[in-house]
C-alpha positions in Angstrom: 53.2 169.6 63.9 54.4 165.9 65.5 53.2 163.1 63.6 50.9 160.6 65.6 53.9 158.3 67.7 56.6 160.4 67.2 56.0 163.3 70.0 57.5 163.4 73.2 57.3 160.3 75.2 56.1 158.1 72.5 59.5 156.9 71.4 61.1 153.6 72.2 63.6 155.4 74.5 60.5 156.4 76.4 59.2 152.9 76.5 62.2 151.8 77.8 62.6 154.0 80.6 59.5 153.1 81.8 60.1 149.6 81.7 63.3 150.0 83.3 61.9 151.8 86.4 59.1 149.7 86.8 61.9 146.9 86.7 63.9 148.8 89.3 61.0 149.0 91.5 60.1 145.5 91.5 63.9 144.3 92.4 64.2 147.2 95.1 66.5 146.1 97.7 64.7 145.0 100.8 64.7 146.7 104.0 67.2 146.0 106.7 64.3 145.7 108.9 62.8 142.5 107.9 62.1 139.0 110.0 65.0 137.3 108.7 67.4 140.0 110.2 65.5 140.1 113.4 66.2 136.7 114.2 69.4 137.1 113.3 69.9 139.9 116.1 67.7 137.7 118.8 70.5 135.1 118.1 73.0 137.8 119.1 71.2 139.2 121.8 70.6 135.5 123.2 74.5 135.0 123.4 75.5 136.4 126.7 72.1 135.6 128.3 73.2 131.7 127.5 76.3 132.2 128.7 75.3 134.0 132.0 72.8 130.7 132.8 75.6 128.0 131.8 77.9 129.3 134.1 75.3 129.0 137.3 75.4 126.4 139.2 72.6 124.0 139.4 70.4 121.8 137.2 67.6 124.2 136.8 70.2 126.9 135.6 71.5 124.3 132.9 67.8 123.5 131.7 67.3 127.6 131.4 70.5 127.6 129.6 69.4 124.9 127.2 66.2 126.6 126.5 68.2 130.0 125.6 70.7 127.8 123.3 67.8 126.1 121.9 66.1 129.3 120.9 68.7 130.5 119.3 70.0 127.7 117.4 66.2 127.6 116.1 66.7 131.1 114.5 70.2 130.0 112.8 68.0 127.2 111.4 65.1 130.0 110.2 66.5 133.3 109.4 68.9 132.3 106.1 65.6 130.3 105.0 63.2 132.7 105.4 65.7 135.3 103.9 65.9 133.0 100.7 62.3 132.2 100.2 61.2 135.4 100.7 64.1 137.7 99.0 65.0 139.3 102.3 69.1 138.9 101.7 70.5 142.4 102.7 74.2 143.4 103.5 73.7 143.5 107.0 72.3 139.9 106.9 75.1 138.6 105.1 77.8 140.1 107.5 75.6 139.3 110.7 74.6 136.0 110.2 77.6 134.3 110.3 78.9 136.5 113.5 75.7 135.5 115.1 76.5 132.0 114.3 79.9 131.9 115.6 79.3 133.4 118.6 76.9 131.3 119.7 78.7 127.7 119.0 81.9 129.8 120.1 80.4 130.8 123.3 78.9 127.2 124.2 82.6 125.7 123.4 84.4 128.2 125.2 82.4 128.2 128.2 82.0 124.4 128.6 85.9 124.0 128.3 86.7 126.9 131.1 84.2 125.0 133.1 86.4 121.7 132.5 83.2 120.1 130.9 84.3 119.7 127.4 88.4 118.9 126.1 89.8 122.6 125.0 91.5 120.2 122.0 88.1 119.9 120.8 86.9 123.5 121.1 90.4 124.4 119.7 89.4 122.2 116.2 85.7 123.4 115.9 86.7 126.9 115.9 89.8 126.5 114.0 87.7 125.2 111.5 85.2 127.7 111.7 87.5 130.3 111.3 89.6 129.3 108.8 86.5 128.5 106.4 85.7 132.1 106.9 88.8 132.9 105.6 88.3 131.1 102.8 84.9 131.8 102.0 84.8 132.9 98.4 82.1 133.6 96.1 79.0 131.6 96.2 79.8 128.2 96.9 76.5 126.2 97.4 75.9 124.8 100.8 76.3 121.0 101.0 74.5 118.5 102.6 77.4 117.5 104.8 77.7 121.4 105.8 74.3 121.4 106.8 74.5 117.9 108.9 77.9 119.3 110.3 75.9 122.1 111.7 72.8 120.1 113.2 75.5 117.9 115.1 77.4 120.7 116.2 74.3 121.9 117.8 73.3 118.2 119.3 76.3 117.6 120.6 76.6 121.2 122.4 73.4 120.4 123.7 74.1 117.3 125.3 77.0 118.8 127.4 74.3 121.5 128.4 72.0 119.3 129.5 72.3 118.0 132.7 71.7 114.0 132.6 72.9 112.5 129.3 75.5 109.9 129.7 79.7 110.8 129.2 79.9 108.0 127.0 77.0 109.8 124.7 78.3 112.9 125.1 81.9 112.0 123.9 80.4 109.6 120.9 77.8 112.6 119.6 80.5 115.1 119.7 83.1 112.5 118.5 81.3 112.6 115.3 80.7 116.1 115.1 84.5 117.0 115.4 85.0 114.2 112.4 82.0 116.1 110.1 83.2 119.5 111.2 87.1 118.3 109.7 85.6 116.8 106.7 83.5 119.2 105.8 85.9 122.1 106.5 88.5 120.0 103.9 85.6 119.5 101.3 85.1 123.3 101.1 88.6 124.4 101.1 88.6 121.9 97.7 85.7 123.4 96.3 86.9 126.9 97.1 90.2 126.4 95.3 88.7 124.8 92.3 86.3 127.7 92.2 89.2 130.2 92.3 91.4 128.5 89.5 88.2 128.6 87.3 87.4 132.0 87.8 89.3 134.9 86.5 91.0 137.2 89.1 88.7 140.5 88.2 85.9 138.6 88.3 86.5 137.2 91.5 86.7 140.8 93.0 82.6 141.2 91.5 81.5 138.0 93.0 79.3 138.3 96.4 79.9 136.9 99.6 77.6 133.6 100.0 74.1 134.7 101.2 73.0 134.0 104.8 72.2 130.7 105.9 74.5 128.8 103.6 76.6 126.7 105.8 79.8 125.8 104.6 
């Protein structure tokens, strides 16, 4: 005969198991099919649409390209924020979000350079910085204000080149500021990554996750 409280399922281990199961359910991984990932996929889908519109002659096509670029850029600003606030961060989002970001800005810069409207050195500098930072990406390095400002300034500068009408001097000034901020934030990110690498032991480096989507170095 079992004493009260000592029968099967009544011990501390049972309570711990029940609590652990409840905790595991509470922190279950979010579904890949969520609104944040949907916005990321939409951005990827809009990239070829934007490029096709951009290469067409005529002011009307340029305005259409600007609208496509604007919608894609808006998803860039929203998907990471939604993922963090609603707990929708997934492995798919961590991979697809930076790919979509670079596909959008890279396609815009390369296409504008192919059209002879943007110097190739500008495209080369920005893309080199973005790819180099991706290669240096390590651990969880919080997005700096400069990184977020860099992203917005790049989008504004590219938009000025897409739209028909803005004066050349305005385009050049804003793009020069975007290039300067791109280089400064790239150097800052590289320095922070090196400091973090020196501070964290080698075994721990392999266990640290990548930055969540929406974090712009």
